[in-house]
N, C-alpha and C positions, 0 to 999 in steps of 0.2 A: 292364609297368613303371608305366605312367601310372595304371592302377587301384590299384596297391599304393600309389604315393605319395599318391593321393587319399584311401585308406582310412586311411593313417597320418595324414595331415593331419587329418581328422575325428576320428579317435580321440584325437589329441593336444588338439584344441580341447574334446572333450567331457570328457577328464580334467581339463583346467585349468578348465572351468566347474564341475564338481562339486567341486573343492577349493575354489573361491571361494564356492560356495553353502553349504559347510559350515564357513565361518571363523568363525562367531558361534553364540552359543546362539540357540534359538528364541525365547526370551522376551525378548531384549535385556537382559539384566541388568546389563551394564556401564554403561547409560545411567541405571540406578536412582540416585536421589538419596537420601542417608541425612541425616537431620536429628536433631539432638539438640537440644530445646528445653526451657526451664524454665517455660514457661507451661502453664496447665491447659487442657483442651478447653473447658471453660466459660468461661474468660476470653476465648478467641477467639471463641466463639459470641456471647457478650455485646458484644464489640467489634463484630462483623460486623452485629449487629442495629442497633447505634447508628448505624453508618455508613449503613446502609439507610434510617433515619429521615431522614436529613439529605441525601439524594440528591435532585437536583433533576429533577423529571419533566416540565418544560416543553420541548417541541421547540425545538431550534437556531434555526429559522428564523422563530420565532413572533413575534418583537418586530423586525419590519421597519419602518424608519423611512421616511415619505413625506415628499416635499417639493413644495411647490407653486411652480412657475416663475412669475417675473413677466416674463420676455422672450418675446417671439414667435418663432416659428420663422424667420422671414425675417431678423430681426436675428442670430439664431445662424449661420445659414448665411452671412450677408454677413461676420461676424467670423471665421468659420472659412476663408472664401476668402482674405480680407485676410491672415490670419496665414499661410496655406499660401504666398501670394505672397512674403511677407517672408522666410520661412525658405528659399525656393528649392525648395520641394517641388512646385509646379506653375509653370507659365510664365504669362505674360500673357495667351495665347491660351486656355488652360484654365481661365480664372478665372471663366467665366460661370456 
């Protein structure tokens, strides 16, 4: 009885899987889009060529601005510690 039930379960799973595998056409034609256009191919190609000429070839990070600081490191640390104490982020014992 146990082998028969196992065999029937495997057969049912195989039948279900085979039905699911054949539920669509092989080329996926239901996803094909149909377009009706009024523009000619030459118009589209000329527009693409014009857009390619106006494209910016400069890398995004090439114009990085640099700043020269006029404050020394000790002053910045002292101001950060004072602000942390004012806002309550650190206690007086940790402010050193």
